C-alpha positions as CSV (number, residue, x, y, z in Angstrom):
1,M,-0.3,-0.1,0.1
2,A,1.1,3.1,-1.0
3,R,2.0,5.7,1.8
4,F,0.6,9.4,2.1
5,D,2.1,12.2,3.8
6,I,-0.7,13.5,6.0
7,A,0.2,17.0,5.1
8,D,-0.4,15.9,1.6
9,V,-3.8,14.9,2.1
10,N,-4.6,18.0,4.5
11,G,-3.5,20.0,1.5
12,G,-5.7,18.4,-0.9
13,S,-2.6,17.6,-2.9
14,L,-3.8,13.9,-3.7
15,G,-6.8,15.6,-5.1
16,Q,-10.4,14.1,-4.2
17,S,-10.3,11.2,-7.0
18,T,-7.2,10.3,-6.8
19,A,-6.8,9.5,-3.1
20,P,-7.6,6.0,-2.2
21,G,-10.2,5.0,0.7
22,D,-7.3,3.4,2.2
23,A,-5.1,6.9,2.7
24,F,-8.1,8.4,4.4
25,F,-8.8,5.2,6.4
26,E,-5.1,5.2,7.7
27,L,-5.5,9.0,8.9
28,G,-9.2,7.9,10.8
29,I,-6.9,5.3,12.2
30,K,-4.2,8.0,13.6
31,Y,-6.4,10.5,14.7
32,S,-8.6,8.0,16.8
33,T,-5.9,6.4,18.3
34,G,-3.6,9.6,18.5
35,H,-0.9,7.9,16.6
36,S,1.6,10.1,15.5
37,V,-1.0,13.0,15.6
38,P,-2.9,14.4,18.5
39,A,-6.1,12.2,19.1
40,D,-8.9,14.0,17.8
41,L,-12.3,12.1,17.3
42,V,-14.0,14.7,15.2
43,S,-10.8,14.6,12.5
44,A,-11.0,10.6,12.7
45,H,-14.5,10.9,11.9
46,K,-13.9,13.3,8.8
47,W,-11.3,11.2,7.7
48,F,-13.4,7.9,8.2
49,N,-16.3,9.3,6.4
50,L,-13.9,10.6,3.4
51,A,-12.7,6.7,3.3
52,A,-16.3,5.3,3.2
53,M,-17.0,7.4,0.4
54,K,-14.1,5.9,-1.4
55,G,-15.4,2.5,-0.7
56,N,-13.2,1.3,2.7
57,R,-15.8,-0.9,4.1
58,D,-13.8,-0.9,7.7
59,A,-14.0,3.3,8.0
60,V,-18.1,2.5,8.1
61,R,-17.6,0.4,10.9
62,Y,-14.7,2.6,12.7
63,R,-16.8,5.7,12.1
64,Q,-19.4,4.1,13.9
65,E,-17.8,3.0,16.7
66,I,-16.4,6.5,17.4
67,A,-19.5,8.4,16.8
68,A,-20.9,6.3,19.8
69,E,-18.3,7.9,21.8
70,M,-18.9,11.6,20.6
71,S,-22.1,14.4,20.5
72,A,-23.9,15.2,18.4
73,A,-22.3,18.4,18.0
74,E,-19.3,16.7,17.2
75,I,-20.5,14.7,14.5
76,A,-22.2,17.4,13.0
77,Q,-18.8,19.2,12.8
78,A,-16.8,16.1,11.6
79,Q,-19.2,16.1,8.7
80,R,-19.2,19.5,7.8
81,E,-15.4,19.3,7.9
82,A,-15.6,16.2,5.5
83,R,-18.1,18.3,3.2
84,D,-15.6,21.4,3.3
85,W,-12.2,18.9,2.5
86,L,-14.7,17.7,-0.3
87,A,-15.6,21.2,-2.0
88,S,-11.8,22.3,-1.6
89,Q,-10.9,19.9,-4.2
């Protein structure tokens, strides 16, 4: 599997249509566990959303699991951030 730098994905240099769901899924894992980045469930949910949109089935399950630990406002924020990221591409 190819490695993608978080800065590349956050900066949008991978592009919406070329970034595989696996790269987004890895970012979701990193933010949900705090591995190499500060733990942030809103960011994790955002990246799992994007991974799920790219067809990563595991992302759907992980997104549901972390959503159980988030408030409705946090989930709404994560969804907005995912939409904003897509719109910026």
